[in-house]
C-alpha positions as CSV (number, residue, x, y, z in Angstrom):
1,Q,-4.5,-16.5,23.1
2,R,-3.9,-15.7,26.8
3,F,-5.5,-12.3,26.2
4,C,-8.6,-13.9,24.7
5,D,-8.9,-16.4,27.4
6,K,-8.4,-13.9,30.2
7,N,-10.9,-11.4,28.8
8,N,-13.5,-14.0,27.7
9,I,-13.4,-12.9,24.0
10,G,-16.2,-14.5,22.1
11,L,-15.4,-13.2,18.6
12,V,-12.1,-12.5,16.9
13,V,-12.0,-10.7,13.5
14,I,-8.7,-11.1,11.7
15,G,-8.1,-8.5,9.1
16,P,-4.5,-8.6,7.6
17,E,-3.2,-11.3,5.3
18,E,0.0,-12.1,7.2
19,P,-1.7,-13.2,10.4
20,L,-4.1,-15.3,8.4
21,A,-1.3,-17.0,6.4
22,A,0.5,-17.6,9.7
23,G,-2.5,-19.5,11.1
24,L,-3.8,-17.1,13.7
25,A,-7.3,-18.4,13.1
26,D,-6.1,-21.9,13.9
27,I,-4.3,-20.8,17.0
28,L,-7.2,-18.7,18.5
29,A,-9.9,-21.2,17.7
30,A,-11.5,-22.6,20.9
31,P,-14.9,-23.7,22.2
32,G,-17.1,-20.7,22.7
33,R,-14.9,-18.4,20.6
34,A,-15.9,-17.6,17.0
35,I,-13.2,-16.7,14.5
36,F,-13.9,-14.5,11.5
37,G,-11.1,-15.3,9.1
38,P,-9.9,-18.4,7.3
39,T,-7.5,-21.0,8.6
40,A,-3.9,-21.1,7.3
41,M,-4.8,-23.8,4.8
42,A,-7.7,-21.7,3.4
43,A,-5.6,-18.5,3.4
44,R,-3.2,-20.3,0.9
45,L,-5.7,-19.1,-1.7
46,E,-4.0,-15.7,-1.3
47,A,-0.7,-16.6,0.3
48,D,0.4,-19.1,-2.4
49,K,-0.6,-18.1,-5.9
50,A,0.9,-21.3,-7.3
51,W,-1.2,-23.5,-5.1
52,A,-4.3,-21.4,-5.8
53,K,-3.6,-21.8,-9.5
54,Q,-3.5,-25.6,-9.2
55,L,-6.6,-25.7,-7.1
56,M,-8.5,-23.5,-9.7
57,R,-7.3,-25.6,-12.6
58,A,-8.5,-28.8,-10.9
59,A,-11.9,-27.2,-10.2
60,S,-12.2,-25.8,-13.8
61,V,-12.4,-22.2,-12.5
62,P,-12.0,-19.8,-15.5
63,M,-8.6,-18.0,-15.2
64,A,-5.7,-16.8,-17.2
65,D,-3.6,-19.5,-18.8
66,G,-0.2,-19.7,-17.0
67,R,2.7,-21.7,-15.7
68,I,4.5,-22.0,-12.3
69,F,8.3,-21.8,-12.0
70,T,10.8,-22.2,-9.2
71,D,13.8,-21.8,-11.4
72,P,14.5,-18.3,-13.0
73,A,16.2,-19.7,-16.0
74,A,13.3,-22.0,-16.9
75,A,10.9,-19.1,-16.4
76,K,12.9,-16.9,-18.8
77,M,13.0,-19.7,-21.4
78,Y,9.2,-20.0,-21.2
79,I,8.8,-16.2,-21.5
80,E,10.9,-16.2,-24.7
81,T,8.5,-18.6,-26.3
82,R,5.6,-16.3,-25.9
83,E,4.3,-14.0,-28.5
84,E,3.2,-11.3,-26.1
85,P,4.9,-10.2,-22.8
86,P,3.1,-12.2,-20.0
87,V,2.2,-11.0,-16.5
88,V,4.7,-12.1,-13.8
89,K,3.5,-12.7,-10.2
90,A,5.4,-13.5,-7.1
91,S,3.7,-16.5,-5.7
92,G,3.7,-15.5,-2.0
93,L,2.4,-12.5,-0.1
94,A,3.9,-9.2,-1.3
95,K,1.4,-6.7,0.2
96,G,-0.4,-6.3,-3.1
97,K,2.7,-5.2,-5.0
98,G,4.1,-8.6,-6.3
99,V,2.4,-8.4,-9.7
100,I,4.3,-7.0,-12.6
101,V,2.6,-6.2,-15.9
102,P,5.4,-5.8,-18.5
103,Q,5.0,-3.8,-21.7
104,T,7.9,-5.6,-23.4
105,M,9.6,-8.9,-23.4
106,A,12.7,-7.3,-21.9
107,E,10.6,-6.0,-19.0
108,A,9.1,-9.5,-18.5
109,L,12.6,-11.0,-18.3
110,D,13.7,-8.3,-15.9
111,A,10.6,-9.0,-13.8
112,I,11.9,-12.6,-13.3
113,D,15.3,-11.1,-12.1
114,R,13.5,-8.6,-9.8
115,I,11.3,-11.3,-8.2
116,M,13.5,-14.4,-8.2
117,V,17.1,-13.2,-8.2
118,K,17.1,-9.8,-6.6
119,K,14.2,-10.9,-4.3
120,E,12.6,-7.5,-4.3
121,F,9.6,-9.1,-2.6
122,G,11.6,-11.4,-0.3
123,E,10.4,-15.0,0.2
124,A,7.3,-14.2,-1.7
125,G,9.4,-14.6,-4.9
126,K,10.7,-18.2,-4.3
127,S,8.3,-19.2,-7.0
128,V,6.5,-17.2,-9.7
129,V,3.4,-17.5,-11.8
130,V,3.8,-16.5,-15.4
131,E,0.5,-16.0,-17.1
132,E,-1.2,-14.6,-20.2
133,R,-2.3,-11.0,-20.1
134,L,-6.0,-10.8,-20.2
135,E,-8.0,-8.1,-22.0
136,G,-11.1,-6.5,-20.6
137,H,-11.9,-4.5,-17.4
138,E,-11.2,-5.5,-13.8
139,A,-13.8,-6.0,-11.1
140,S,-13.6,-7.0,-7.5
141,V,-16.3,-9.4,-6.0
142,L,-16.2,-9.9,-2.3
143,A,-18.3,-12.6,-0.7
144,L,-19.0,-13.5,2.9
145,V,-18.5,-17.3,3.4
146,D,-19.5,-19.3,6.5
147,G,-18.3,-22.7,5.2
148,R,-21.7,-23.5,3.7
149,T,-23.4,-20.3,2.6
150,I,-22.1,-17.6,0.2
151,Y,-23.3,-14.0,0.5
152,V,-22.1,-12.0,-2.4
153,L,-21.5,-8.3,-1.6
154,E,-21.8,-5.4,-4.0
155,A,-19.2,-5.5,-6.8
156,C,-16.4,-2.9,-7.0
157,Q,-14.2,-1.4,-9.7
158,D,-10.6,-1.1,-8.5
159,H,-7.8,0.9,-10.1
160,K,-4.6,-1.0,-9.5
161,R,-2.0,0.9,-11.5
162,L,-0.2,3.9,-9.9
163,G,-0.8,6.4,-12.7
164,E,-3.7,7.9,-14.6
165,G,-4.9,6.0,-17.6
166,D,-3.9,2.7,-15.9
167,T,-0.1,3.3,-16.3
168,G,2.8,2.7,-14.1
169,P,3.5,-0.1,-11.6
170,N,0.8,-2.2,-10.0
171,T,-0.1,-1.2,-6.5
172,G,-2.4,-2.5,-3.8
173,G,-5.1,-0.2,-5.3
174,M,-5.2,3.6,-5.9
175,G,-9.0,4.0,-5.8
176,V,-12.3,2.2,-6.3
177,Y,-16.0,2.9,-6.9
178,C,-19.0,0.8,-5.8
179,P,-21.1,-0.5,-7.2
180,G,-18.9,-1.0,-10.3
181,G,-17.0,-3.4,-12.5
182,I,-20.0,-5.7,-12.9
183,T,-23.3,-3.9,-13.6
184,D,-25.5,-6.7,-14.6
185,D,-27.0,-9.5,-12.5
186,A,-26.2,-12.2,-15.1
187,T,-22.5,-11.7,-14.8
188,L,-22.6,-11.6,-11.0
189,T,-24.5,-14.8,-11.1
190,Q,-21.9,-16.3,-13.5
191,V,-19.1,-15.3,-11.1
192,Q,-20.9,-17.0,-8.2
193,A,-21.6,-20.2,-10.2
194,E,-18.3,-20.5,-12.1
195,V,-15.8,-19.0,-9.6
196,L,-17.0,-18.8,-6.0
197,V,-18.9,-22.0,-5.7
198,P,-16.4,-24.3,-7.4
199,T,-13.5,-22.8,-5.5
200,L,-15.1,-23.3,-2.2
201,D,-16.2,-26.9,-3.2
202,A,-12.6,-27.6,-4.1
203,L,-11.5,-26.4,-0.7
204,R,-14.1,-28.6,1.0
205,R,-12.8,-31.6,-1.0
206,E,-9.4,-30.8,0.5
207,G,-11.0,-30.8,4.0
208,I,-10.6,-27.0,4.3
209,D,-13.3,-25.0,6.0
210,F,-13.5,-21.4,4.9
211,R,-15.1,-18.8,7.1
212,G,-14.6,-15.1,6.4
213,V,-14.3,-13.1,3.2
214,L,-13.4,-14.5,-0.2
215,Y,-12.3,-11.7,-2.5
216,A,-12.1,-12.5,-6.2
217,G,-10.1,-10.1,-8.3
218,L,-11.5,-10.6,-11.8
219,M,-11.0,-9.6,-15.4
220,I,-14.2,-9.3,-17.3
221,T,-13.2,-10.5,-20.7
222,P,-15.2,-10.9,-23.9
223,G,-15.4,-14.6,-23.0
224,G,-16.7,-14.0,-19.5
225,P,-15.1,-13.4,-16.1
226,K,-11.7,-14.9,-15.3
227,V,-9.8,-14.9,-12.0
228,L,-6.7,-12.8,-11.7
229,E,-6.2,-13.5,-8.0
230,F,-7.9,-14.3,-4.7
231,N,-7.6,-12.5,-1.4
232,T,-8.9,-14.1,1.8
233,R,-9.9,-10.9,3.5
234,F,-11.6,-7.5,3.0
235,G,-9.1,-5.8,0.7
236,D,-8.2,-2.1,0.6
237,P,-9.6,0.1,-0.8
238,E,-12.7,-2.0,-1.6
239,C,-13.4,-2.5,2.1
240,Q,-13.7,1.3,2.7
241,A,-16.0,1.8,-0.3
242,L,-18.2,-1.1,0.9
243,M,-18.3,-0.1,4.5
244,A,-19.3,3.5,3.7
245,R,-22.5,2.1,2.2
246,F,-23.0,-0.7,4.7
247,D,-26.3,-0.1,6.5
248,S,-26.6,-3.3,8.7
249,D,-25.2,-4.3,12.0
250,L,-21.6,-5.3,11.0
251,L,-21.0,-7.2,14.3
252,E,-24.1,-9.3,13.7
253,V,-22.9,-10.1,10.1
254,L,-19.4,-11.0,11.2
255,L,-20.6,-13.2,14.0
256,A,-23.1,-15.0,11.7
257,T,-20.3,-15.7,9.2
258,A,-18.1,-17.1,11.9
259,T,-20.8,-19.3,13.4
260,R,-22.4,-20.7,10.2
261,K,-25.6,-18.6,10.4
262,L,-25.1,-16.4,7.3
263,E,-28.3,-17.7,5.8
264,E,-30.2,-15.8,8.5
265,I,-28.7,-12.4,7.6
266,D,-30.0,-9.8,5.2
267,I,-27.6,-6.9,4.4
268,K,-28.9,-3.4,3.6
269,W,-27.0,-0.9,1.5
270,T,-27.3,2.9,1.5
271,P,-26.6,5.4,0.0
272,A,-26.5,4.3,-3.6
273,A,-22.9,4.8,-4.5
274,S,-19.4,5.4,-3.1
275,C,-16.0,6.4,-4.5
276,C,-12.7,5.9,-2.6
277,V,-9.6,7.9,-3.6
278,V,-6.3,6.8,-2.2
279,I,-3.6,9.3,-1.3
280,A,-0.2,7.7,-1.4
281,A,3.3,8.8,-0.3
282,Q,6.1,10.0,-2.6
283,G,8.0,7.0,-3.8
284,Y,5.1,4.5,-3.5
285,P,5.1,1.5,-4.2
286,E,8.9,0.9,-4.2
287,K,10.2,3.3,-1.5
288,P,7.5,5.4,0.1
289,K,8.7,8.5,2.0
290,K,7.8,8.4,5.7
291,N,7.5,10.9,8.5
292,V,6.1,13.6,6.3
293,P,3.6,16.0,8.1
294,I,0.1,15.9,6.7
295,T,-2.4,18.8,6.9
296,G,-6.1,19.2,6.0
297,I,-7.5,15.9,7.2
298,D,-10.0,17.5,9.5
299,A,-11.2,19.9,6.8
300,A,-11.6,17.0,4.4
301,A,-13.6,15.0,6.8
302,K,-16.1,17.9,7.1
303,V,-17.1,17.7,3.5
304,P,-20.7,16.3,3.4
305,G,-20.9,12.6,2.6
306,V,-17.2,12.0,3.2
307,Q,-15.2,9.7,5.5
308,V,-11.4,9.8,5.7
309,F,-9.8,6.5,6.6
310,H,-6.2,6.4,7.9
311,A,-4.0,3.7,6.4
312,G,-0.3,4.5,6.5
313,T,-0.2,7.2,9.2
314,K,1.1,7.8,12.7
315,V,1.0,10.7,15.2
316,D,4.1,12.2,16.7
317,A,4.6,13.5,20.2
318,T,3.2,16.9,19.2
319,G,0.0,15.4,17.8
320,T,1.0,16.0,14.2
321,V,-0.1,13.3,11.8
322,L,2.8,11.9,9.7
323,T,3.0,9.5,6.7
324,A,4.0,6.0,7.9
325,G,3.4,3.8,4.9
326,G,2.8,3.7,1.1
327,R,-0.9,4.2,0.9
328,V,-1.5,7.0,3.5
329,L,-5.2,7.9,3.4
330,N,-8.4,6.7,1.9
331,V,-10.9,9.4,1.1
332,V,-14.4,8.0,0.6
333,G,-17.3,10.0,-0.9
334,T,-20.8,8.7,-0.9
335,G,-23.9,9.9,-2.8
336,E,-26.9,9.0,-4.8
337,T,-24.8,8.5,-7.9
338,I,-21.2,7.6,-8.7
339,A,-20.8,11.2,-10.1
340,E,-21.9,12.7,-6.8
341,A,-19.7,10.3,-4.7
342,R,-16.7,11.0,-6.9
343,K,-17.2,14.8,-6.7
344,R,-17.3,14.7,-2.9
345,A,-14.3,12.4,-2.7
346,Y,-12.1,14.7,-4.8
347,E,-13.4,17.9,-3.1
348,A,-12.3,16.4,0.2
349,A,-9.0,15.1,-1.2
350,E,-8.1,18.6,-2.5
351,K,-8.1,19.8,1.2
352,I,-5.3,17.3,2.2
353,H,-1.7,18.3,1.6
354,F,1.8,16.9,2.2
355,P,4.9,17.1,0.1
356,G,5.1,14.5,-2.7
357,M,1.6,13.2,-2.2
358,V,0.4,10.9,-5.0
359,I,-3.2,10.8,-6.1
360,R,-4.9,9.5,-9.3
361,R,-7.3,12.1,-10.8
362,D,-9.2,9.5,-12.9
363,I,-10.8,7.3,-10.3
364,A,-14.3,6.3,-11.5
365,A,-13.9,8.6,-14.5
366,K,-14.8,5.6,-16.8
367,A,-17.8,4.6,-14.8
368,P,-20.7,4.0,-17.2
369,E,-22.6,7.2,-16.1
370,L,-19.4,9.3,-16.4
371,A,-17.7,7.9,-19.5
372,G,-16.3,10.7,-21.6
373,R,-16.2,13.1,-18.6
374,S,-13.5,13.6,-16.0
């Protein structure tokens, strides 16, 4: 706050979830200073899945059927009454890794122990959400919200599981393509009318003003779109795929969102498609190996139509780039088609090397124009 006051900062953009949940937007708010990012109360949509579930239920937002538990024994008793193993989610912030999708009842019961007893996700696991496993395909819809106006951005198709063919543990995202997940305007309109508008109306009824990005993680089921989770920020890797195609003045858009002038903005997109491939460290998501030297980043960035975003990296005293987190790099290819964007992303990713690097080879492989090809 002192820094902002001293340097006359007029716009603050808050990216990560933890500062939002901690109320940084509330702390920095001041006359003449615009804040892009929701208040702590609004950030509860992401930071408290149990609270978000109750809010959605009251607003009749379509979502997976589920229950909230603070007692592990009660959660296990409920799971044992189910016919199929349910999804188990830590209610609090777990850096995108607090969702467990069990294949068996034994794994579901073990998930309760991992989250609530062993506390693998820390305080995020004080309560859990146990919900039905939805069938369909996932989609991510991000919208800019200025408290009154909603501007829906291009939909993305995320790939959450660690392994090819959507196997292995859930992660923060191993890759994404854009546009994707929702290819028809009717479904996107349905998402806005049945998910985004009622959720924001419910927040308003609680006296909560939302300014920033509302990210809806959805399952597109035979019965229509249903909410899996909300984020209250630009999520990775969707943000990278969107920004690679963003062809407007980002500062103007962020300022308009923070000052209730979103209706005056028109966003342009070019080129037509993007594909982001995440390169993760050995041991991700449980125990990623750090301080491993990385080579080939410069060569990858020279591939036409490619941008390489650093995520979990650092530079040592000799200038060598090292791994410093779970998801290390985001390699984004752009093109006139998903196929072209995907080809460029993988061509660039092949130039990057470090021991134990983890990469999914099937990002965007099931895009409608690529179905049946890899």
